[in-house]
C-alpha positions in Angstrom: 96.4 103.3 160.4 99.2 101.2 158.7 96.6 99.8 156.2 95.5 103.2 155.2 99.1 104.4 154.7 99.6 101.3 152.5 96.5 102.3 150.5 97.8 105.9 149.9 101.1 104.7 148.9 99.6 102.3 146.3 97.3 105.0 145.0 100.3 107.4 144.7 102.3 104.8 142.9 99.5 104.2 140.4 99.1 107.9 139.7 102.9 108.1 139.2 102.7 105.1 136.7 99.8 106.8 134.9 101.7 110.1 134.7 104.7 108.4 133.2 102.6 106.7 130.7 100.9 109.9 129.6 104.3 111.7 129.6 105.8 108.9 127.3 102.7 109.1 125.0 103.1 113.0 124.8 106.8 112.6 123.9 106.2 110.0 121.2 107.4 111.1 117.8 104.6 112.4 115.5 104.2 110.4 112.2 106.2 111.9 109.3 103.8 113.4 106.7 103.9 111.4 103.4 102.4 111.3 100.0 102.1 108.3 97.7 102.8 108.7 93.8 102.0 106.2 91.1 103.8 107.0 87.7 105.1 105.6 84.5 108.8 106.0 85.1 111.0 102.9 85.7 114.7 102.3 85.1 116.8 105.4 84.4 113.9 107.6 84.3 112.8 106.5 87.7 116.3 107.1 89.1 116.1 110.7 87.8 112.7 111.3 89.2 113.9 110.0 92.6 116.6 112.7 92.6 114.0 115.2 92.1 111.9 113.7 94.9 114.9 113.7 97.2 115.0 117.6 97.0 111.4 117.6 98.0 111.9 115.2 100.8 114.1 117.9 102.4 111.0 119.7 103.4 110.2 116.9 105.8 107.6 115.1 103.7 108.2 111.6 102.7 107.3 110.4 99.2 106.5 106.7 98.3 106.9 106.5 94.5 105.7 103.4 92.6 106.8 103.3 88.9 105.2 100.6 86.6 104.9 99.9 82.9 101.3 98.7 83.6 100.1 102.1 84.8 96.5 101.9 83.6 95.8 98.4 85.0 97.5 99.2 88.3 95.7 102.5 88.8 92.3 100.9 87.9 92.9 98.2 90.3 93.8 100.6 93.1 90.8 102.9 92.4 88.3 100.0 92.3 89.7 98.9 95.6 89.2 102.3 97.2 92.9 102.8 97.8 94.2 105.1 95.0 97.5 106.9 95.3 97.5 110.6 96.4 99.0 111.5 93.1 99.1 109.6 89.8 101.0 110.6 86.7 99.5 109.7 83.3 99.9 110.7 79.7 96.5 109.7 78.8 94.2 112.8 79.1 91.3 110.6 78.0 91.7 108.5 81.1 92.1 111.5 83.4 88.9 113.0 81.8 87.0 109.8 82.7 88.3 109.9 86.2 87.3 113.5 86.6 83.7 112.9 85.5 83.5 109.8 87.8 84.4 112.0 90.7 87.7 110.4 91.4 89.9 113.5 90.9 90.4 116.5 93.2 90.4 119.9 91.4 93.7 121.6 91.5 94.3 124.5 93.8 94.6 127.9 92.3 98.3 128.2 92.6 98.9 124.9 90.8 96.1 125.7 88.2 98.0 129.0 87.2 101.1 126.8 86.4 99.1 124.4 84.2 99.1 125.8 80.6 97.1 124.9 77.7 97.0 122.7 75.7 98.4 120.2 78.3 95.7 121.2 81.1 92.4 122.2 79.6 89.5 123.1 81.9 86.7 120.6 82.4 83.1 121.2 83.3 82.0 118.6 85.9 79.1 118.9 87.9 78.2 122.2 86.3 81.6 123.8 87.3 84.8 124.4 85.4 88.0 123.3 87.0 91.4 122.0 86.1 92.2 118.5 87.2 95.7 117.8 86.1 99.1 119.6 85.5 102.0 118.8 83.1 105.1 117.7 84.9 107.1 117.1 81.8 106.3 117.3 78.1 107.5 115.9 74.7 107.5 117.1 71.1 106.1 114.4 68.6 106.3 116.1 65.1 109.9 115.1 64.9 112.0 113.0 62.3 115.3 111.5 63.6 118.3 111.1 61.1 122.0 110.8 60.9 123.7 114.2 60.6 125.4 113.0 57.2 122.1 111.9 55.7 119.1 114.0 54.6 116.0 113.9 56.6 113.9 113.8 53.5 115.3 110.8 51.9 115.8 107.1 52.7 114.0 104.1 54.2 112.0 104.7 57.4 112.6 102.8 60.6 109.4 101.5 62.2 108.6 99.8 65.5 105.2 99.2 66.8 105.9 97.0 69.8 105.1 98.3 73.3 103.5 95.6 75.3 99.8 96.1 75.9 99.9 99.6 74.1 101.6 98.3 71.0 100.6 100.3 68.0 100.9 103.7 69.5 104.0 104.9 67.3 101.7 104.4 64.4 99.0 106.5 65.8 101.6 109.2 66.3 102.3 109.0 62.4 98.7 109.3 61.5 98.0 112.2 64.0 101.0 114.1 62.8 100.0 113.7 59.1 96.5 114.9 59.8 97.6 117.8 61.7 100.2 118.9 59.1 98.0 118.3 56.0 94.6 119.4 57.4 95.5 121.9 60.1 94.9 122.4 63.8 91.2 123.1 63.6 90.4 119.8 61.7 92.7 118.0 63.9 90.9 119.3 67.1 87.5 118.4 65.7 88.7 114.8 65.1 90.5 114.5 68.6 87.4 115.6 70.5 85.0 113.4 68.6 83.4 116.0 66.4 84.9 114.7 63.1 84.1 111.2 61.8 86.8 108.6 61.4 85.2 108.0 58.0 85.8 111.7 56.9 87.9 112.4 53.9 90.7 114.2 56.0 91.1 111.2 58.3 91.1 108.6 55.5 93.6 110.8 53.7 96.0 110.7 56.7 95.8 106.9 56.9 96.4 106.5 53.1 99.3 108.9 53.1 101.0 107.0 55.8 100.4 103.8 53.8 102.1 105.4 50.8 105.0 106.5 52.9 105.8 103.2 54.4 105.3 101.2 51.2 107.6 103.5 49.2 110.6 101.1 50.1 108.8 98.1 48.8 106.7 97.6 51.8 109.7 96.3 54.0 109.0 99.1 56.7 105.5 97.9 57.3 106.4 94.3 57.8 109.3 95.2 60.0 107.1 97.5 62.1 105.2 94.5 63.5 108.5 92.8 64.5 110.3 95.6 66.0 109.8 97.3 69.5 109.5 101.2 69.4 113.0 101.5 70.9 114.5 98.7 68.7 114.6 95.1 70.0 117.8 95.8 71.8 116.5 99.0 73.4 119.1 101.2 71.8 117.0 102.9 69.2 115.8 101.9 65.7 118.3 103.8 63.7 121.4 101.6 62.7 124.3 102.8 60.8 124.5 99.3 59.0 120.7 98.8 59.0 118.3 99.1 56.1 116.5 102.2 57.6 118.0 105.6 58.0 115.3 107.9 59.5 112.6 107.5 62.2 109.5 109.4 63.2 109.5 109.5 67.0 109.0 111.8 70.0 111.6 114.0 71.5 112.4 111.5 74.2 114.2 109.4 71.5 117.3 111.7 71.7 118.3 109.7 74.9 118.9 106.6 72.7 121.2 108.3 70.3 124.6 110.3 70.2 125.6 113.5 68.5 125.6 111.8 65.1 121.7 111.7 65.1 119.7 114.7 65.0 116.0 115.8 64.3 114.2 117.7 61.7 110.4 118.9 62.2 108.3 116.4 60.3 106.6 119.1 58.2 110.1 119.6 56.6 111.2 116.0 56.4 108.2 114.2 55.1 107.1 114.7 51.5 103.6 116.1 51.1 103.5 117.6 54.7 105.3 120.9 54.1 103.2 123.9 55.4 103.6 127.2 57.2 101.2 126.5 60.1 103.9 126.1 62.6 101.9 123.4 64.3 103.3 120.5 66.5 102.0 117.5 67.9 103.0 117.2 71.7 102.5 114.8 74.6 102.8 115.2 78.4 103.0 113.4 81.7 100.2 114.8 83.7 99.9 114.7 87.5 96.5 114.6 89.2 95.3 114.2 92.8 93.2 111.2 93.6 93.4 112.1 97.4 93.5 115.6 98.8 96.0 116.3 101.5 98.4 119.1 102.4 101.3 116.9 101.4 99.9 116.1 98.0 99.4 119.8 97.3 102.9 120.6 98.4 104.4 118.1 96.1 102.5 119.3 93.1 103.4 122.8 93.8 107.0 121.7 94.0 106.9 119.5 90.8 105.4 122.4 88.8 107.9 125.0 90.1 111.4 126.2 89.2 113.3 124.3 91.9 112.1 120.9 90.6 112.5 121.7 86.9 116.1 123.0 87.4 117.1 119.9 89.4 115.6 117.6 86.7 117.2 119.8 84.0 120.5 119.7 85.5 121.0 116.0 85.0 122.6 114.1 82.1 121.8 116.1 78.8 120.6 113.0 77.1 117.9 112.2 79.7 116.9 115.8 80.5 113.2 116.2 80.2 111.3 119.2 78.7 108.7 121.4 80.3 105.9 123.6 79.2 108.1 126.6 79.7 111.8 127.1 78.8 114.0 126.2 81.9 117.7 127.2 82.2 120.4 126.7 79.7 120.7 123.5 77.5 124.4 123.3 77.4 126.0 121.5 74.3 123.0 119.2 73.6 122.0 120.6 70.3 118.7 118.4 70.3 117.7 119.8 73.6 118.0 123.4 72.4 116.2 122.7 69.1 113.3 120.9 70.8 112.9 123.6 73.4 112.8 126.3 70.6 110.1 124.4 68.8 108.0 123.9 72.0 108.2 127.5 73.0 108.2 129.1 69.4 105.4 127.2 67.7 102.3 128.8 66.6 100.2 126.0 67.8 100.7 123.0 70.0 98.3 120.1 69.8 98.0 117.3 72.2 98.5 113.7 71.0 95.0 112.9 69.8 95.1 109.2 70.9 95.9 110.3 74.4 92.9 112.7 74.3 90.4 110.1 73.2 88.2 107.9 75.4 90.3 104.8 76.5 88.0 102.5 74.3 88.6 104.6 71.2 92.3 104.8 71.9 92.8 101.0 72.3 90.9 100.4 69.1 93.1 103.0 67.4 96.2 101.1 68.5 94.8 97.7 67.3 93.7 99.3 64.0 97.2 100.5 63.2 98.7 96.9 63.8 96.0 95.5 61.4 96.5 98.2 58.8 100.3 97.4 58.7 99.6 93.9 57.5 98.3 95.3 54.2 98.9 99.1 54.1 97.6 99.5 50.4 94.3 97.5 51.0 91.5 100.0 50.5 88.8 97.6 51.5 90.8 96.8 54.7 91.1 100.4 55.5 87.4 101.1 54.9 86.6 98.3 57.4 89.0 99.6 60.0 87.7 103.2 59.8 84.0 101.8 60.1 85.0 99.9 63.3 86.7 103.0 64.8 83.7 105.2 64.1 81.4 102.5 65.6 83.6 102.5 68.8 83.6 106.3 68.9 79.8 106.4 68.6 79.5 103.7 71.4 81.7 105.7 73.7 79.7 108.9 73.1 76.5 107.0 73.8 77.8 105.7 77.1 78.6 109.3 78.1 82.5 109.1 77.9 83.8 112.7 78.2 85.9 114.6 75.9 88.2 117.5 76.5 86.9 120.7 75.1 90.2 121.7 73.4 93.3 120.2 72.2 95.3 122.9 70.4 96.8 126.2 71.8 99.5 128.6 71.5 102.5 127.7 73.7 103.0 129.4 77.1 103.9 133.0 76.5 103.1 132.6 72.7 100.5 134.3 70.6 
């Protein structure tokens, strides 16, 4: 009888322990939802973005942001390893197009697609279905010439800097793209950017030759200096210098964060000789967010980043580092450049995506390299002929391997015509 009672007590004790274990398991804190983001912003830009993310974190979703200056290489490695981020932010529409056709991207939900205007987020046909695969988080105007307020935008030596690590040369592609857009118009520009117009065409060659004449007008100094200078100056404080040899710079709207009130901008069509036209067309770029892994948290974050709350938080920061968006957001205070860029972005007749950003990655890289080689002898017609032949060969090779192109590059701004 005593033995039986002991067995019963043992069984009861075991049951109690099991119950406590189950109870403890049931009370364990659920893991916090999270989303991983890979993007291009480091330094001050990363700090600003983290402040925006902190607003989103108040929803209870954690965000792990990784900023890198080697974005393409990092993302390629993560995708090949089967561990991409939930969301990646890229400015290369060409790369995103390739990822979409490779089945790596998740189509955007309807609510986010409706906030993704052209030209930044064109529809792609993948697997016989049309979908939007990325959305602009912030944008920039590129048809811009910066100059001192007491100097004319139409006169003086040009500041040039091509250095940008593995992507050195892209400031020169901006020049050629803008010249082609202003001289030949949006329709020709779009044909070239989407692979329908040859690199050896008269219009494309004219853009290169025009740029060569512009940068050699001051005795060739600008071309030689461009190969030595970083795109933000070798000190990271901009290329324009009061006591320097150059007094004006063709650069995107982000450059305003490098300068004070004594520097302002003029649209390139009004500042560069031979570009004057009435088309009202501007070259633009953007930082596009795309989903590589689908989750409720990733959708929530994209919805937040394309909404008013995120934009107002971002826009409320220091006026010199305030980003631009596809739509006008809030007052721009006393920062004249911010107001002027915003008016250009929302009041243009046509906005055209940066052509090199749209091109397949192989063509884009060849374009960067060709710019650097061209600058060694901008007036050499034989050199230019060879470079254009090489670029057309690379474009043909990419078409033959099936590298996708976006269907459209230019569009009226959101709310425009």
